Residue, then its C-alpha position, 0 to 999 in steps of 0.5 A: m590745357q595750355p598751348v605748348p611753348s612757341s618757337t620764340e619762347l624755346d629759342d629764348l630759353v635755349e639761348t639764356t640757359g646756354r649763356m648760363r651754362a657757359g658761365i658756370e662751366r668756366v668755374v666748374t671745368g670739365r663737367p658739362e653734364l653736371v651743369r646741365s642737370t643742375l640747370a634742369v633742376l632749376l627749370a623744373e622748379g625743384h631742389l638740388l642735393l650735391e653729395d660728394v667728398p670734400g674739395v670737388g666743387k660742390t659749394t663752388l657749383a652752387k655759388a656759380l649757379a647763384r651768380s649766374i642769376d641776378c637774384q637774392v641769394g641766401r647762404i646757410q652754414f649748417t652746424p649742430d647749434l643752428l636753430p629753426s629760427d636761424l633759417t626762417g626768421v624771427n619776430i622782434f618786439r619794437a619798443q617804439t611802436h609796441e609791435f612785433e616786426f618780422r625779420p626774415g631769415p635766409v630762406f627768403s631768397h631766390i636761391v638758398i645755398g645750404d652747406e653741409i646740411n647733414r650737420a644740422s639737427p633734425k629739428t632744424q632740418s625739419a624747418l625746411l620741409e614746408c619751405m621746400q614743398e610749399a614755397q612758404a614759411t610759417v613763423d609764430g602762426r603766420t605764413y609768409a610766401l617765399p619768392r619765386p623762383f625758389l631753389v635750395v641747393a644743399t651739400q653734404n659729405p658722405v665720407e665724414m659722418e662724425g657729428t652728422y645727422p642723416l637726412p630724414e626720408a621726408q626731406r630727401d624726398r623733397f630734393m628733386a635730384r641728387l648729383t655727385v660732382g666727381y673728380p675732373s679728368v686730368d686735362s680738366e684739372l690741368a685747365m683748372l690749375d691754369l685758370q685759377e693759378t692767379a685769379d678766381p673765375l667765380a669773382d668774374l662771373k656775371p649774371a646771364t639773366d634775372a629772377t623774373h626771366v627764370a620764373a618765365m622760363i620755368d612757366t615755359t618748361r611746364r607747358l612742354y607736351a608729354a604724351p600719355g605714353v611718356k607719362r605711363y613710362v614714368v609711372d612704370l619706372v616708379t612702380a617698378t621701384r616699389q616692386d623690386q625685391g632689392l628695395r624696402l622703400g620705393a619711390s613716392p608719387r612726388a618722385a613721378i611728378q618731379l621726374l616728369r618735370a625734370a625731363k621737360a626741363v632737359a627737353a626744353m634746353d634741347g629746344r624741343d616742345h615735347v618730352l622723349p623717353d630718353d629725357v626720362q632715362h637721362l634723369a632716372v638715377p639722379v631723381l629716383a636713387h636718393r629716395l630709395l632704401p635698399s633691402t638688407e640683402s642689397r646692402l650686404s652685397g654692396r648693391g646700391t640704389d643707383a645700380i638698382v635704378t639703372e637695372i630698372v631702366e634697362r628692363v622696363p619697356v620703353p614706349s614705342p615712338a608713336a606712343a612717346t610722341g602722341r598728338r600734340v595740341g596747341 
């Protein structure tokens, strides 16, 4: 077992993510918890699905995150005529050398921004499955590794459904979290008008770190300690989704792994070297709800998966402080 992170490593992580949060919050005003959850997905080495109505800042948040890191960024505008090769790349024959040369697509970036992902056909969407799960892409029988860190930030509009293709369950399960941006408060919207009246704050956003440092922070986050009681709590929450009568599809084992990793990321940003049940509860809805399918009765009664996960969190017993802390080693 690797030792838990040192106080120096945690202090560096807290300081760096603090600068990243400050920069992003100047662009996406009035939604600090949204920014915090977004950075948690980055540190947990997951992928993020931003789902909300048009104009609330989904793409702006994705671009602000990308600009806060000095790294390679790929941008994909998903459309019905997009092909899988437009994402992963193609082999081009060079007459001078009589050889094929691989030209990588936009997925060969540290951060991939996918705008309106549900407008692409299922065939094109499926091209991301291998990339998101295994951090690699196979083109013409040859496998290429993707850079690290590798993060897909995809947006979709749940209101306008004409000409869209619902994401298959296999792909939804590969997104660590689904977040909604929401409307800002009145004060935040007034501040946004003042800030963006004559300038674009996104253009002035400077990188707070680079890809190598982010990869190191991901490794630091992975080494946080999770007591057996916390791990059992994660499994109990996931198991409860599979047994709930209001759901016809519960959370997968991948969901349990990603919930624990996301909880570690939240704990790391708080400067702790161990995970608490509160960290798990904080991310239960964003990490679990989008993976679940409600039963017919739940759908007809208007009971969504967010509400069902909230009810599960309320009824599943929380481990005692002793079980949640355990005895750390390292």
